[in-house]
N, C-alpha and C positions, 0 to 999 in steps of 0.2 A: 661639180663646176665648183669648188671653193669647200666640198663637203655635201655639194646639196645633189640632187638629181634633177634634172631640168628636161620637161619635156614641152613640147607644144603642140597647141590645140591643132592644128590642121583643116581647121574650118575653113568657108569662104571667107572671103573678103566683103563683100554685102550679100549673104544670104539674109534674108530674115534670123531676127532674132530665136524663132521657135525654131527655124530651120533650123538653124548654127547647133542650135540646143541638142538635137537628135544628134545631128554630127556629133560632139561632142560627149553624148550620152555612149554612143556607139564605140567611141575610143575608151571609155572610161576603164573598161576592165580589161582592158590591156595596160595603161596606165597603173593599174594596179596590180598587176600580175608581173610586168618586169620590173617595177619600183621594190615589190614585194614590203610595200608599205598597206595600213589600212584606211589612213587617211592623206588627204593630198591637201596642198597650198595653194588657192590661185590665185595667181598676180594679173590682171587683166588692164588691158589701155583702152581706152575710149570705147566703144558699141562693144568692144571686146566683154565690157564691165556688163551690160544687159546679155548679151549672152550669154553669159556666166550665171546669172538672176536667173534665168529659164531653165537654164540647165540644172539648177540647184533645187529650182520647182517641182522638174520629173522627178530628181532624183529622191524629193523627199516622196515620191508614188511608190517607189520600187526600193526604198531603204526608209521606210518609217519612224522616226525614233533614232535614225542609226546613221545618219547622214557620213559615206566616204570622204566627208570636206573638212577641213580643220578650220580656215576661213578663207576671208577674201577678200583681198586688197585693190581697188578700180584706182587707176588714174586716169584724167581728164575724161570721166565717164559721164555722160546726160540723165544723170538719174530723173531728173524732172524732164527730160524733153527738152527740144530747144524750139522756142520761140521763131528763132530767123530761116528755121525748115518749113513751121507753120506757115508764115508769112509769106516764104515763094512760093509754098506751095497754090497759098489761097490768090495770089495777084500773077503768076505765072504757071496756072497750069496748066493749061496746052503745050508751053514749051518741054513739063516735064513727062509728057509721053514720047516725042520722041529721041528725048536726051535720057529716059531711061532707058530705050531699046539699043542706042549707043553704048551705054555703060556698061550695060548687061551686054553685049557682044564683046566687048575689051574685055572684061574682065574675067569672060567666059575662057576666053583664049589664054589667060594669063594663066588661069587655073581653076577657078572657080566652078562648083559641078551646078550650080543655082541660081547665081547671083539674080537680083531682084533689088535694083534698085530706087524703084517707087513706092515696093512696098515697105523696102525697109524705111525711106524717110517716113511711110506714114506712118510706122512705128514709132516712130521718134518724134511722134508731137506732144507738146505736154498736156493733150487731153490723153490720149495713150496712157501712157506714162505714169499720169495720176493713177486708170483704172486698174494699171500692172501695181502698182506701190501698195493699191488700198486692199488688191483680193492677193498680192504674194504672202505662200504660210508664213507661220513663223520659224526664222531659223535661226533666232539666238540663242543656239548653242553653237553654231558657228564665230569664230572672231570677225568682223567687219572693221574695214578701213578705208579712208577713201585720201586721194593726195588731188594734187592739182595746179595749174599753173597761170600766170595770168601777163599779159604784155602791157607794155607803157607807152604805145606810140609808134613811129615810124623808126623810130632809132633801134627798134628791138630785132625790126627782122623786115626790112621793106617789102621784100615780097608776099609778106602774108600781110600788109597793112590795109587792103582793100578789103578782105574778109573781115578781117580785125574788126574794123569802123561798123563796119554792117551790122558784127553780134554786136558789138558796144554798145550802138544806138539802140539794139531791139532789147540787149539782154544786161548791159553792163561787162564788169571784166571779165576779160576770157583770153584765151590763148592762142587766139587767130580761127578758133574753131566752134570750141566750146566752154561755154562760162563759168564764170567759178560759182555761183547759184546753184547752179546744176550740176555741177561734181559733188558736192556734197549731199549725205545724206543721214546717218547714224551715227560714223564718227569720225570726222573730219581734222586728217591731222596737221594739216597747212600744205603753203604751198613751193614747190619747188622754181627756184630764182638763181638768177647770175649771181657771182661774187660782189657784182657794183649794183645789186639791186634789180637788173632786167629781168625779166621774164623769157620763158622758153617757150619757142613753137609749139604747136602742137604736135607736129610729125617729128620734130627732135627730141620728142620724149620716146621715141621706138628706133633711134640714132638711122633715121632715115637719109640721112648723108653719107653712112658707116665710115665717119674718121673721127680720131679723135678730136675732144677740144683743143688740144694744143694745135694738131692741125689744121682744125678749121681756122683758126685765128691768124697763123703762118699764112694760108693761104688767100687771107685779107679778108675773112666774112669780120663783119663788126660783133658777132656774138667771142665775150673773153673765155678764155681757158678753160678756168675753173669755176664752177657751179659752187651755189649752198644752199641748200634746203631747210628751209624755217621751221621751227618745232620739229624737229625729229624725232625721227621716230623709236632710233635706238638710243636717243640720249633726249629721255622725256625732260628735261629738267636744263637742256640748252636752248637756244637758238639759231643756232647754224651747223652745217655740217660740211666740210668743201670737199667736193668732188674733181677727179680731173676729167674723168668721162661719164658719161650717161651711165654706164656698165655699173660704176660705184656704187649710183642711187637704189641700184637692183639687188646689189651686194646688201646692200647698209638695211633693206627692206627684207630680206632673207637673214640675217644677222639677226634682225629685231624678234622675226619671228621664230627664230630657232631657240632664243633667250627669254620668250613666253610661255615654252615646253609645246611649241605646235610642229 
C-alpha cells in the first residue's frame, strides 16, 4: 500500500492488554518473516496502544538491547487510564458483572478468543496505568509519538454526546471516550480535527462508518467532508493538513515515519 507493507494485529478486541500482548508476540515472527524486515513500525488506536506497549515490554525480554520495533504511534490511547471507567466501576460494580458476561459472549461470537471485558476495564484504571508507566522498561531507542482528537459538544456528533459529556465532566476534553490528557505520553504531536475546527469521534478514527468523508457528508451526516490535522507530523513547521478521508491521516503518518528513516 503506497510502498508500505501493512499487517493487522489480529488480536482480541476485548482481551486484556497482557493477553493481547502475548497474541501479538506469537504473531511477530510471521510478520518479520513475511515482510523481510528486521524492525516494524506499530500504529495503534485506543486500547491497542496499551496492548502494543505490553508487547514491547515482552519483546524487551526476548530481544534485550535489540528490539525489532522501530516506532510506536498511538492514536487516542488512554496512557494514563480512564477516570471515567474507574468511576463507573466504583459506583456500578454490581452492574459490571452481568455486563461483562454479556459483552464476553458477544465478542466471543464476533471472533475474540478470550474476551475479558471486566478485566480489561480494571487494567485501564488510572492506578493500574500509573503503576505500569512507572515500571515499563526503557524503550528510548524506539521512536514514540501520540495523537488525539476532541469533540466540542453535540454539534460534532449527537450519537456520542452522552458519553462525551460524562467523560468531559470527569476528565475534560475528549473524543467521546478517551480524554486528551490521557492520550498524551512522551511525545504528543497534536489533534486530528475537522476543517472547520470540529473534533473527530473515537470510532471514526478507525473508519467505523467505512465510507469516505465525502460520502458521509452527502448522506446527511453533520461531520464535514474534509479533515485537517493540527501540528502535522509530516510538516513539523505547518499547522494544518487537509485530508479527504481518514486513510490519508494514516498515510501521512507512514510517510513521516519513512522520512525519519524508520
